[in-house]
C-alpha positions as CSV (number, residue, x, y, z in Angstrom):
1,M,163.6,-177.9,64.5
2,E,164.2,-177.5,68.1
3,L,163.5,-174.1,69.6
4,T,166.4,-172.9,71.9
5,E,166.8,-170.1,74.5
6,D,168.7,-168.0,72.0
7,H,165.9,-168.3,69.2
8,L,163.4,-167.2,71.8
9,D,165.7,-164.1,72.9
10,A,166.1,-163.0,69.2
11,I,162.4,-163.3,68.7
12,K,161.7,-161.2,72.0
13,E,164.2,-158.7,70.7
14,F,162.3,-158.3,67.4
15,I,158.9,-157.9,69.2
16,N,160.1,-155.3,71.5
17,I,161.7,-153.2,68.5
18,G,158.6,-153.5,66.6
19,V,156.3,-152.7,69.7
20,G,158.4,-149.7,70.4
21,K,158.2,-148.3,66.8
22,A,154.5,-148.9,66.9
23,A,154.3,-147.0,70.0
24,N,155.7,-144.1,68.7
25,I,153.8,-144.0,65.5
26,L,150.5,-144.4,67.6
27,N,151.7,-141.4,70.0
28,E,152.5,-138.9,66.9
29,L,149.4,-139.9,65.0
30,L,146.8,-139.9,67.6
31,D,148.6,-137.0,69.8
32,A,148.1,-139.2,73.1
33,H,150.8,-140.7,75.3
34,I,150.5,-144.3,74.6
35,S,152.9,-146.8,76.3
36,L,153.2,-150.3,75.3
37,D,155.1,-153.2,76.6
38,V,155.3,-157.0,76.1
39,P,155.4,-158.7,79.4
40,D,155.3,-162.3,78.2
41,L,156.0,-164.0,74.9
42,E,155.5,-167.8,74.6
43,I,155.8,-170.3,71.8
44,V,152.7,-172.7,72.4
45,P,150.8,-175.5,70.7
46,S,148.1,-174.0,68.7
47,A,145.8,-176.4,70.2
48,E,146.6,-174.9,73.5
49,V,146.1,-171.4,72.7
50,V,142.4,-171.3,74.2
51,N,143.7,-172.3,77.4
52,L,146.2,-169.7,77.8
53,V,144.0,-166.9,76.9
54,P,141.8,-166.1,79.8
55,Y,139.0,-164.6,78.0
56,Y,138.8,-167.2,74.9
57,N,135.1,-167.8,75.2
58,E,134.1,-164.0,75.0
59,V,133.5,-162.1,71.9
60,L,136.8,-160.8,70.8
61,S,137.6,-157.7,68.8
62,T,140.1,-159.1,66.4
63,I,142.4,-157.6,63.8
64,Q,144.1,-159.9,61.5
65,L,146.7,-159.5,59.0
66,E,148.1,-162.0,56.7
67,F,151.7,-162.0,55.5
68,K,153.5,-163.9,52.6
69,G,157.2,-164.4,51.9
70,N,160.1,-166.8,53.1
71,F,157.6,-167.8,56.0
72,S,153.9,-167.1,55.6
73,G,150.8,-167.0,58.1
74,S,148.8,-164.3,59.8
75,A,149.0,-162.3,62.9
76,A,146.0,-161.4,65.0
77,L,145.5,-158.7,67.6
78,V,142.8,-159.7,70.0
79,F,141.3,-157.7,72.6
80,P,138.4,-158.8,75.2
81,P,135.4,-156.5,75.0
82,K,136.2,-154.3,78.0
83,S,139.8,-153.5,76.8
84,A,138.4,-153.0,73.3
85,S,135.9,-150.5,74.5
86,N,138.4,-148.7,76.7
87,L,141.1,-148.5,74.1
88,V,138.5,-146.8,71.6
89,A,137.1,-144.6,74.3
90,A,140.8,-143.3,75.3
91,L,141.5,-142.6,71.7
92,T,138.6,-141.0,70.5
93,G,137.4,-139.2,73.9
94,E,134.0,-140.9,73.4
95,E,132.3,-142.5,76.5
96,V,132.3,-146.1,76.9
97,G,128.7,-147.3,76.0
98,S,127.8,-144.5,73.7
99,S,126.7,-145.5,70.1
100,D,129.3,-143.2,68.6
101,L,131.8,-145.5,70.1
102,D,130.4,-148.4,68.7
103,M,130.5,-146.7,65.3
104,L,134.3,-145.8,65.8
105,R,135.2,-149.3,67.4
106,A,136.2,-151.0,63.9
107,E,137.8,-148.2,62.4
108,T,139.9,-147.2,65.3
109,L,141.0,-150.8,66.4
110,T,141.9,-151.8,62.8
111,E,144.3,-148.6,62.6
112,V,145.8,-149.5,66.0
113,G,146.0,-153.1,64.8
114,N,147.5,-152.2,61.5
115,I,150.1,-150.1,63.1
116,L,151.0,-152.5,65.8
117,I,151.2,-155.9,63.7
118,N,153.0,-153.8,60.7
119,G,155.5,-152.8,63.4
120,V,156.2,-156.3,64.8
121,M,156.1,-158.1,61.4
122,G,158.2,-155.2,59.8
123,S,160.6,-155.6,62.6
124,I,160.9,-159.5,61.9
125,S,161.2,-159.0,58.4
126,N,164.0,-156.2,58.6
127,M,166.1,-157.9,61.2
128,L,166.2,-161.2,59.2
129,E,166.3,-159.5,55.9
130,N,163.4,-161.2,54.6
131,R,160.9,-159.5,52.5
132,L,157.2,-159.9,53.5
133,D,154.0,-158.8,51.7
134,F,151.0,-158.0,53.8
135,I,147.3,-158.2,52.9
136,P,145.3,-155.3,54.2
137,P,143.8,-156.0,58.1
138,R,140.4,-157.3,58.4
139,Y,138.4,-156.5,61.6
140,S,136.0,-159.1,63.2
141,E,134.1,-159.7,66.5
142,D,134.4,-163.4,67.0
143,S,135.4,-166.1,69.4
144,L,139.0,-167.4,69.8
145,E,137.9,-170.8,68.6
146,S,136.4,-169.3,65.6
147,I,139.5,-167.3,65.1
148,L,141.7,-170.5,65.2
149,S,139.5,-172.3,63.0
150,I,140.0,-169.6,60.3
151,N,143.5,-170.3,60.5
152,K,143.9,-173.6,58.8
153,D,147.3,-175.2,57.6
154,I,149.1,-173.7,60.6
155,S,152.1,-175.2,62.2
156,E,151.7,-177.1,65.6
157,N,153.2,-174.0,67.1
158,V,151.8,-170.5,67.4
159,L,153.7,-167.2,69.1
160,L,151.5,-165.9,71.7
161,I,152.6,-162.1,72.6
162,K,150.6,-160.7,75.6
163,T,150.7,-156.8,75.3
164,R,149.7,-154.2,77.5
165,F,148.7,-150.7,76.5
166,A,148.9,-147.8,78.9
167,V,146.7,-144.5,77.6
168,S,146.0,-141.8,80.1
169,D,144.8,-143.9,83.1
170,H,143.4,-146.8,81.2
171,K,145.0,-150.3,81.5
172,I,144.3,-152.3,78.4
173,E,145.3,-155.9,77.5
174,G,145.5,-157.9,74.5
175,N,147.3,-160.5,72.7
176,I,149.0,-160.8,69.4
177,I,148.9,-164.4,68.1
178,L,151.3,-165.1,65.0
179,F,150.1,-168.0,63.1
180,F,152.7,-169.6,60.7
181,K,151.9,-171.7,57.9
182,V,153.3,-175.4,57.9
183,G,156.9,-175.2,57.4
184,S,157.1,-171.6,58.1
185,F,157.9,-171.6,61.6
186,D,161.0,-173.7,61.0
187,T,162.0,-171.3,58.2
188,L,161.7,-168.4,60.5
189,I,163.9,-170.2,63.2
190,E,166.5,-171.1,60.4
191,S,166.5,-167.2,59.3
192,I,167.4,-166.4,62.9
193,E,170.1,-168.9,62.7
194,N,171.6,-167.6,59.7
195,Q,171.5,-164.1,60.9
196,Y,172.9,-164.5,64.3
């Protein structure tokens, strides 16, 4: 199915609504002023993702959550090492490089990723009136190539969402990558056409 500008605009709207809700939840939960924005969103062939993420060969902090329903797949929130450390430090008050920070990393990033990914996928699900079931998120530290190899049976296109966090004076960048099972991306587009 051919992707049009209208489809992309609808997806951007869903993502922005979901990111806004996630930012509000994070602000309340963590009692910190967090601003989140999505400067860029692209539909790209899965084989090209590694060329579009500048830190693809680094060990990434990744929170991945699987979803199932009318369309299925998984969503991954990936941070390069420096951004992951800065985000955890900003949210916990620990010093970058401290052993306490390393102990808090997985738990803190999993919570942030769970809220952000649920916000985004919940927005898509609600706007398209499609129920999705989620499998609890898992945290890993791995390369982007390994993350891509785990997501087998995916459609040829993935949704690459660049996100920027601002917490206090820290500027933190990450990417949300939505992998759709074969056929599920077309189902998403059909749902958009039926709804709008």
